[in-house]
TIMI-2910 file (N, C-alpha, C, CB; in pm, 1 decimal, decimal comma, always signed):
<rs>
+----------+----------+----------+----------+----------+----------+----------+----------+----------+----------+----------+----------+------+
!      n_x !      n_y !      n_z !     ca_x !     ca_y !     ca_z !      c_x !      c_y !      c_z !     cb_x !     cb_y !     cb_z ! resn !
+----------+----------+----------+----------+----------+----------+----------+----------+----------+----------+----------+----------+------+
! +12916,7 !  +4340,1 !  +8271,8 ! +12815,1 !  +4326,3 !  +8166,5 ! +12677,6 !  +4309,6 !  +8221,6 ! +12846,4 !  +4210,4 !  +8078,1 !  Unk !
! +12663,7 !  +4255,7 !  +8343,8 ! +12534,9 !  +4238,3 !  +8403,2 ! +12475,7 !  +4371,1 !  +8437,0 ! +12543,2 !  +4151,8 !  +8524,3 !  Unk !
! +12558,5 !  +4467,4 !  +8468,4 ! +12515,4 !  +4603,0 !  +8508,2 ! +12450,1 !  +4672,9 !  +8391,4 ! +12634,8 !  +4686,8 !  +8559,9 !  Unk !
! +12501,7 !  +4659,8 !  +8275,9 ! +12448,3 !  +4725,3 !  +8158,0 ! +12311,7 !  +4667,5 !  +8126,1 ! +12543,6 !  +4709,8 !  +8038,2 !  Unk !
! +12297,1 !  +4539,2 !  +8134,5 ! +12165,0 !  +4478,0 !  +8103,4 ! +12058,9 !  +4530,2 !  +8208,3 ! +12175,2 !  +4315,2 !  +8107,0 !  Unk !
! +12097,8 !  +4537,3 !  +8331,8 ! +12005,5 !  +4576,0 !  +8442,4 ! +11956,6 !  +4714,0 !  +8414,4 ! +12074,7 !  +4569,9 !  +8583,6 !  Unk !
! +12052,7 !  +4810,3 !  +8379,7 ! +12009,3 !  +4943,9 !  +8353,8 ! +11919,3 !  +4954,7 !  +8230,3 ! +12127,8 !  +5031,7 !  +8338,5 !  Unk !
! +11947,9 !  +4880,5 !  +8135,0 ! +11861,8 !  +4880,3 !  +8010,8 ! +11725,8 !  +4831,3 !  +8044,2 ! +11921,9 !  +4791,6 !  +7897,8 !  Unk !
! +11715,9 !  +4726,7 !  +8121,0 ! +11591,1 !  +4671,4 !  +8159,4 ! +11511,9 !  +4772,5 !  +8242,6 ! +11612,3 !  +4542,6 !  +8235,2 !  Unk !
! +11579,6 !  +4839,5 !  +8338,1 ! +11512,2 !  +4943,5 !  +8420,4 ! +11459,9 !  +5057,2 !  +8336,7 ! +11607,3 !  +4999,0 !  +8525,5 !  Unk !
! +11544,6 !  +5104,7 !  +8236,8 ! +11500,5 !  +5217,5 !  +8155,4 ! +11384,5 !  +5171,1 !  +8072,2 ! +11614,8 !  +5273,0 !  +8066,0 !  Unk !
! +11385,3 !  +5053,7 !  +8019,0 ! +11273,4 !  +5015,1 !  +7931,1 ! +11149,6 !  +4997,9 !  +8017,0 ! +11304,9 !  +4883,0 !  +7851,4 !  Unk !
! +11156,0 !  +4951,9 !  +8144,1 ! +11042,5 !  +4941,4 !  +8230,0 ! +10983,7 !  +5079,8 !  +8266,4 ! +11081,4 !  +4866,0 !  +8354,2 !  Unk !
! +11077,9 !  +5171,8 !  +8285,2 ! +11033,2 !  +5303,2 !  +8323,8 ! +10964,9 !  +5377,1 !  +8208,6 ! +11149,6 !  +5383,2 !  +8374,8 !  Unk !
! +11015,3 !  +5364,6 !  +8086,4 ! +10949,4 !  +5412,9 !  +7970,8 ! +10823,1 !  +5350,0 !  +7947,6 ! +11029,2 !  +5398,1 !  +7857,9 !  Unk !
! +10808,4 !  +5226,6 !  +7955,0 ! +10681,1 !  +5154,7 !  +7939,4 ! +10575,2 !  +5191,9 !  +8040,5 ! +10705,0 !  +5009,2 !  +7947,8 !  Unk !
! +10630,1 !  +5205,2 !  +8170,3 ! +10540,0 !  +5245,3 !  +8275,1 ! +10485,3 !  +5386,8 !  +8255,0 ! +10609,5 !  +5235,5 !  +8407,1 !  Unk !
! +10574,6 !  +5476,9 !  +8210,0 ! +10526,3 !  +5614,4 !  +8184,2 ! +10431,1 !  +5625,0 !  +8072,0 ! +10638,7 !  +5704,0 !  +8156,8 !  Unk !
! +10452,0 !  +5543,9 !  +7970,6 ! +10358,8 !  +5544,4 !  +7859,0 ! +10225,7 !  +5488,7 !  +7903,7 ! +10413,9 !  +5464,0 !  +7740,9 !  Unk !
! +10223,7 !  +5383,5 !  +7986,2 ! +10100,1 !  +5328,1 !  +8037,7 ! +10029,6 !  +5424,5 !  +8128,7 ! +10126,2 !  +5200,2 !  +8109,9 !  Unk !
! +10104,1 !  +5499,2 !  +8206,5 ! +10040,5 !  +5600,9 !  +8295,8 !  +9973,9 !  +5709,2 !  +8215,9 ! +10144,1 !  +5664,5 !  +8390,3 !  Unk !
! +10043,6 !  +5755,4 !  +8109,5 !  +9993,1 !  +5862,4 !  +8025,5 !  +9862,8 !  +5813,8 !  +7952,0 ! +10104,5 !  +5907,3 !  +7922,1 !  Unk !
!  +9867,4 !  +5689,1 !  +7901,1 !  +9751,2 !  +5632,0 !  +7835,6 !  +9634,7 !  +5620,4 !  +7930,7 !  +9784,2 !  +5496,8 !  +7778,0 !  Unk !
!  +9663,0 !  +5580,9 !  +8046,5 !  +9546,7 !  +5567,5 !  +8143,0 !  +9486,1 !  +5704,2 !  +8173,1 !  +9592,7 !  +5499,7 !  +8279,0 !  Unk !
!  +9568,0 !  +5806,4 !  +8190,9 !  +9510,4 !  +5940,7 !  +8220,1 !  +9438,2 !  +5990,3 !  +8101,8 !  +9617,8 !  +6042,2 !  +8260,9 !  Unk !
!  +9483,7 !  +5964,1 !  +7979,5 !  +9410,0 !  +6012,6 !  +7862,1 !  +9280,5 !  +5933,0 !  +7847,5 !  +9496,8 !  +6000,9 !  +7732,4 !  Unk !
!  +9279,0 !  +5815,6 !  +7880,2 !  +9150,5 !  +5732,1 !  +7871,4 !  +9056,2 !  +5777,9 !  +7975,1 !  +9176,6 !  +5577,4 !  +7890,7 !  Unk !
!  +9099,6 !  +5815,0 !  +8095,9 !  +9016,2 !  +5852,1 !  +8201,1 !  +8965,7 !  +5999,3 !  +8182,9 !  +9090,2 !  +5833,4 !  +8331,3 !  Unk !
!  +9025,2 !  +6068,6 !  +8094,0 !  +8985,2 !  +6207,5 !  +8073,0 !  +9044,6 !  +6307,0 !  +8164,7 !  +8844,1 !  +6218,5 !  +8082,7 !  Unk !
!  +9160,1 !  +6270,4 !  +8228,4 !  +9227,2 !  +6361,9 !  +8321,2 !  +9315,8 !  +6464,8 !  +8257,1 !  +9307,2 !  +6285,4 !  +8415,7 !  Unk !
!  +9338,1 !  +6447,1 !  +8128,8 !  +9421,4 !  +6546,2 !  +8059,8 !  +9353,1 !  +6677,0 !  +8051,2 !  +9458,0 !  +6500,2 !  +7922,4 !  Unk !
!  +9428,1 !  +6785,5 !  +8076,3 !  +9362,6 !  +6918,1 !  +8065,7 !  +9319,5 !  +6945,6 !  +7925,3 !  +9455,4 !  +7029,4 !  +8112,8 !  Unk !
!  +9203,2 !  +7005,8 !  +7901,3 !  +9155,6 !  +7034,8 !  +7777,8 !  +9185,1 !  +7183,2 !  +7746,0 !  +9011,1 !  +7001,2 !  +7771,0 !  Unk !
!  +9259,1 !  +7199,5 !  +7634,7 !  +9297,1 !  +7335,5 !  +7592,3 !  +9214,8 !  +7376,8 !  +7475,9 !  +9445,2 !  +7344,4 !  +7556,7 !  Unk !
!  +9166,2 !  +7495,5 !  +7474,6 !  +9089,2 !  +7552,9 !  +7367,6 !  +9177,4 !  +7621,7 !  +7272,2 !  +8986,7 !  +7646,1 !  +7418,8 !  Unk !
!  +9142,5 !  +7627,4 !  +7151,0 !  +9222,9 !  +7701,9 !  +7049,1 !  +9214,6 !  +7853,5 !  +7076,1 !  +9171,4 !  +7670,0 !  +6902,1 !  Unk !
!  +9097,2 !  +7899,9 !  +7122,1 !  +9080,6 !  +8036,7 !  +7146,8 !  +9117,9 !  +8070,6 !  +7286,0 !  +8945,0 !  +8077,3 !  +7118,6 !  Unk !
!  +9221,2 !  +8148,1 !  +7307,6 !  +9276,3 !  +8177,3 !  +7438,5 !  +9233,7 !  +8323,8 !  +7476,8 !  +9435,9 !  +8159,6 !  +7437,9 !  Unk !
!  +9107,7 !  +8347,3 !  +7483,5 !  +9057,8 !  +8489,2 !  +7505,1 !  +9086,7 !  +8526,3 !  +7653,4 !  +8896,0 !  +8503,1 !  +7471,7 !  Unk !
!  +9084,8 !  +8431,4 !  +7738,2 !  +9100,0 !  +8467,0 !  +7883,7 !  +9243,7 !  +8513,8 !  +7913,9 !  +9064,4 !  +8342,8 !  +7975,6 !  Unk !
!  +9342,8 !  +8481,1 !  +7823,3 !  +9477,8 !  +8526,2 !  +7847,9 !  +9506,1 !  +8660,1 !  +7780,2 !  +9576,2 !  +8422,2 !  +7800,6 !  Unk !
!  +9409,6 !  +8716,8 !  +7708,8 !  +9433,0 !  +8849,8 !  +7641,9 !  +9417,9 !  +8960,0 !  +7737,7 !  +9337,3 !  +8873,0 !  +7525,5 !  Unk !
!  +9338,5 !  +8945,7 !  +7842,0 !  +9314,0 !  +9044,0 !  +7940,7 !  +9436,0 !  +9056,5 !  +8033,1 !  +9188,4 !  +9009,8 !  +8018,5 !  Unk !
!  +9465,7 !  +9178,2 !  +8072,1 !  +9578,8 !  +9193,2 !  +8169,2 !  +9545,1 !  +9133,3 !  +8308,8 !  +9615,2 !  +9345,0 !  +8185,5 !  Unk !
!  +9644,8 !  +9086,6 !  +8379,5 !  +9615,8 !  +9037,8 !  +8507,7 !  +9554,3 !  +9137,1 !  +8605,3 !  +9734,6 !  +8985,7 !  +8562,0 !  Unk !
!  +9477,0 !  +9092,7 !  +8699,8 !  +9414,9 !  +9191,6 !  +8797,3 !  +9524,6 !  +9261,7 !  +8879,5 !  +9312,8 !  +9117,7 !  +8897,0 !  Unk !
!  +9503,8 !  +9382,7 !  +8917,0 !  +9591,1 !  +9457,1 !  +9003,2 !  +9606,0 !  +9394,4 !  +9133,3 !  +9544,7 !  +9592,0 !  +9020,2 !  Unk !
!  +9727,3 !  +9394,9 !  +9192,5 !  +9739,8 !  +9340,2 !  +9324,4 !  +9666,9 !  +9423,6 !  +9429,3 !  +9883,9 !  +9327,8 !  +9359,8 !  Unk !
!  +9622,0 !  +9365,3 !  +9532,5 !  +9545,8 !  +9441,6 !  +9632,5 !  +9637,2 !  +9540,6 !  +9698,1 !  +9481,7 !  +9349,0 !  +9738,5 !  Unk !
!  +9574,2 !  +9651,4 !  +9739,5 !  +9653,0 !  +9760,6 !  +9811,1 !  +9702,0 !  +9706,2 !  +9944,6 !  +9563,7 !  +9893,0 !  +9835,8 !  Unk !
!  +9820,6 !  +9746,9 !  +9989,3 !  +9865,9 !  +9704,7 ! +10117,9 !  +9774,0 !  +9762,1 ! +10227,8 ! +10011,2 !  +9747,5 ! +10139,0 !  Unk !
!  +9748,7 !  +9674,6 ! +10324,6 !  +9657,6 !  +9718,6 ! +10429,2 !  +9723,8 !  +9821,6 ! +10516,5 !  +9610,6 !  +9601,3 ! +10513,0 !  Unk !
!  +9649,1 !  +9931,0 ! +10544,6 !  +9700,0 ! +10034,7 ! +10629,2 !  +9690,2 !  +9982,8 ! +10775,7 !  +9620,0 ! +10170,0 ! +10607,5 !  Unk !
!  +9781,4 ! +10043,8 ! +10854,9 !  +9782,3 ! +10000,7 ! +11000,5 !  +9649,2 ! +10043,0 ! +11054,6 !  +9904,3 ! +10066,7 ! +11087,2 !  Unk !
!  +9593,9 !  +9961,4 ! +11143,8 !  +9467,1 !  +9984,4 ! +11205,3 !  +9473,5 ! +10107,5 ! +11292,5 !  +9424,0 !  +9864,2 ! +11285,0 !  Unk !
!  +9371,4 ! +10188,6 ! +11303,5 !  +9378,8 ! +10311,4 ! +11389,9 !  +9402,9 ! +10274,1 ! +11530,4 !  +9250,7 ! +10395,3 ! +11381,9 !  Unk !
!  +9356,2 ! +10165,0 ! +11581,3 !  +9379,7 ! +10122,8 ! +11718,4 !  +9526,2 ! +10107,3 ! +11745,7 !  +9308,2 !  +9993,9 ! +11747,7 !  Unk !
!  +9602,3 ! +10044,7 ! +11646,4 !  +9744,5 ! +10023,4 ! +11660,7 !  +9817,9 ! +10151,3 ! +11658,1 !  +9796,0 !  +9933,9 ! +11555,0 !  Unk !
!  +9775,4 ! +10253,5 ! +11580,4 !  +9841,6 ! +10377,6 ! +11576,2 !  +9820,6 ! +10454,4 ! +11707,5 !  +9793,9 ! +10456,6 ! +11458,1 !  Unk !
!  +9692,8 ! +10446,8 ! +11757,5 !  +9667,3 ! +10515,2 ! +11880,4 !  +9741,3 ! +10449,4 ! +12003,0 !  +9517,0 ! +10518,4 ! +11903,5 !  Unk !
!  +9746,5 ! +10320,7 ! +11999,1 !  +9813,6 ! +10251,0 ! +12105,0 !  +9963,2 ! +10283,3 ! +12105,6 !  +9791,0 ! +10101,9 ! +12091,4 !  Unk !
! +10029,2 ! +10283,1 ! +11992,5 ! +10171,0 ! +10314,2 ! +11983,0 ! +10197,7 ! +10455,4 ! +12024,4 ! +10221,7 ! +10291,3 ! +11843,4 !  Unk !
! +10107,2 ! +10547,0 ! +11977,8 ! +10123,2 ! +10684,9 ! +12012,9 ! +10110,3 ! +10712,1 ! +12164,4 ! +10023,1 ! +10765,2 ! +11937,9 !  Unk !
! +10010,5 ! +10640,5 ! +12226,9 !  +9995,3 ! +10656,7 ! +12372,6 ! +10111,3 ! +10593,6 ! +12447,3 !  +9863,3 ! +10594,9 ! +12420,4 !  Unk !
! +10167,2 ! +10489,5 ! +12394,2 ! +10283,9 ! +10431,3 ! +12457,2 ! +10408,4 ! +10526,3 ! +12450,4 ! +10315,5 ! +10296,6 ! +12389,8 !  Unk !
! +10415,7 ! +10595,2 ! +12332,6 ! +10523,3 ! +10690,3 ! +12318,7 ! +10507,2 ! +10807,9 ! +12418,4 ! +10528,5 ! +10741,9 ! +12174,2 !  Unk !
! +10388,4 ! +10851,9 ! +12429,4 ! +10355,9 ! +10961,7 ! +12527,4 ! +10379,1 ! +10918,2 ! +12673,2 ! +10206,8 ! +11006,7 ! +12510,7 !  Unk !
! +10341,0 ! +10789,3 ! +12703,9 ! +10372,5 ! +10734,8 ! +12836,6 ! +10519,9 ! +10739,7 ! +12866,3 ! +10324,0 ! +10592,7 ! +12848,3 !  Unk !
! +10594,2 ! +10700,2 ! +12765,5 ! +10742,6 ! +10694,4 ! +12792,5 ! +10795,0 ! +10833,4 ! +12817,7 ! +10821,3 ! +10629,4 ! +12672,2 !  Unk !
! +10744,7 ! +10936,6 ! +12735,3 ! +10784,3 ! +11076,1 ! +12760,6 ! +10740,9 ! +11122,4 ! +12897,2 ! +10726,1 ! +11168,2 ! +12655,2 !  Unk !
! +10617,0 ! +11076,1 ! +12934,3 ! +10563,4 ! +11122,0 ! +13070,5 ! +10651,1 ! +11058,9 ! +13179,8 ! +10406,3 ! +11078,5 ! +13092,5 !  Unk !
! +10692,9 ! +10928,3 ! +13164,6 ! +10771,1 ! +10864,5 ! +13264,3 ! +10909,7 ! +10929,9 ! +13279,5 ! +10784,1 ! +10719,3 ! +13231,4 !  Unk !
! +10967,0 ! +10973,0 ! +13159,9 ! +11098,3 ! +11034,3 ! +13163,8 ! +11092,0 ! +11179,7 ! +13215,4 ! +11161,2 ! +11030,1 ! +13024,6 !  Unk !
! +10975,9 ! +11235,1 ! +13230,9 ! +10959,1 ! +11371,0 ! +13285,3 ! +10948,8 ! +11473,8 ! +13177,5 ! +11073,1 ! +11406,5 ! +13376,3 !  Unk !
! +10947,8 ! +11440,0 ! +13053,2 ! +10941,5 ! +11543,5 ! +12944,5 ! +10796,0 ! +11597,7 ! +12938,3 ! +10985,9 ! +11481,1 ! +12800,2 !  Unk !
! +10694,7 ! +11526,0 ! +12974,1 ! +10558,4 ! +11569,3 ! +12980,3 ! +10506,3 ! +11579,3 ! +13117,6 ! +10474,7 ! +11481,4 ! +12904,4 !  Unk !
! +10431,3 ! +11683,0 ! +13147,5 ! +10370,8 ! +11689,1 ! +13284,7 ! +10241,0 ! +11605,0 ! +13278,8 ! +10339,6 ! +11844,0 ! +13331,4 !  Unk !
! +10180,0 ! +11591,2 ! +13395,9 ! +10056,6 ! +11514,5 ! +13401,5 !  +9948,2 ! +11573,3 ! +13314,2 ! +10008,1 ! +11505,5 ! +13542,7 !  Unk !
!  +9934,4 ! +11704,5 ! +13321,3 !  +9827,5 ! +11777,0 ! +13245,1 !  +9857,0 ! +11755,7 ! +13094,9 !  +9823,8 ! +11936,3 ! +13282,1 !  Unk !
!  +9979,8 ! +11771,2 ! +13052,7 ! +10011,0 ! +11758,8 ! +12909,7 !  +9987,6 ! +11615,5 ! +12862,4 ! +10157,5 ! +11801,2 ! +12881,9 !  Unk !
! +10029,2 ! +11521,0 ! +12939,9 ! +10005,4 ! +11380,4 ! +12903,7 !  +9851,5 ! +11353,4 ! +12889,1 ! +10068,9 ! +11284,7 ! +13013,4 !  Unk !
!  +9772,2 ! +11402,1 ! +12986,1 !  +9630,9 ! +11377,9 ! +12982,9 !  +9561,0 ! +11449,1 ! +12862,9 !  +9570,1 ! +11423,2 ! +13114,4 !  Unk !
!  +9606,3 ! +11562,2 ! +12833,6 !  +9552,0 ! +11639,8 ! +12716,5 !  +9581,6 ! +11568,7 ! +12581,9 !  +9614,6 ! +11785,2 ! +12713,6 !  Unk !
!  +9714,0 ! +11526,2 ! +12569,4 !  +9757,6 ! +11461,4 ! +12450,1 !  +9685,3 ! +11323,8 ! +12433,2 !  +9910,8 ! +11444,5 ! +12453,8 !  Unk !
!  +9668,1 ! +11248,8 ! +12540,4 !  +9598,4 ! +11122,7 ! +12535,8 !  +9449,2 ! +11143,8 ! +12496,2 !  +9610,0 ! +11051,6 ! +12672,8 !  Unk !
!  +9386,2 ! +11246,0 ! +12558,3 !  +9248,8 ! +11273,3 ! +12518,3 !  +9234,0 ! +11310,3 ! +12374,8 !  +9193,0 ! +11380,3 ! +12600,4 !  Unk !
!  +9332,1 ! +11384,3 ! +12324,5 !  +9328,4 ! +11424,2 ! +12180,6 !  +9344,0 ! +11301,6 ! +12086,9 !  +9442,6 ! +11528,2 ! +12150,5 !  Unk !
!  +9432,2 ! +11208,0 ! +12129,8 !  +9453,2 ! +11090,4 ! +12046,2 !  +9329,0 ! +11002,5 ! +12045,4 !  +9574,6 ! +11010,6 ! +12095,1 !  Unk !
!  +9262,7 ! +10986,7 ! +12161,0 !  +9149,5 ! +10905,4 ! +12177,8 !  +9023,3 ! +10970,2 ! +12126,2 !  +9135,4 ! +10870,6 ! +12317,9 !  Unk !
!  +9033,8 ! +11102,2 ! +12093,9 !  +8914,2 ! +11171,0 ! +12040,7 !  +8809,8 ! +11201,5 ! +12152,7 !  +8848,5 ! +11083,2 ! +11929,5 !  Unk !
!  +8847,5 ! +11221,6 ! +12270,5 !  +8763,4 ! +11251,2 ! +12387,0 !  +8756,5 ! +11401,7 ! +12400,9 !  +8819,2 ! +11184,5 ! +12518,2 !  Unk !
+----------+----------+----------+----------+----------+----------+----------+----------+----------+----------+----------+----------+------+
</rs>
């Protein structure tokens, strides 16, 4: 029987505390103010930003690394590697 009384008291205290909290916020002006006219919600949301493209330096670096691996494996000669690297770097 003591357990039921304790729960009832706790519940009553929690309700009273919640009401006091809400009253204090309302008195302090912390409650959000809603306008009847919701014009700002009529407009569609802005479009998401376009995904950033890979930086040219990253592309050039990865391409040169690929060419270097081909050169190391013997698929490209020294002249071919130098010409391809100059083309990528725009020299």
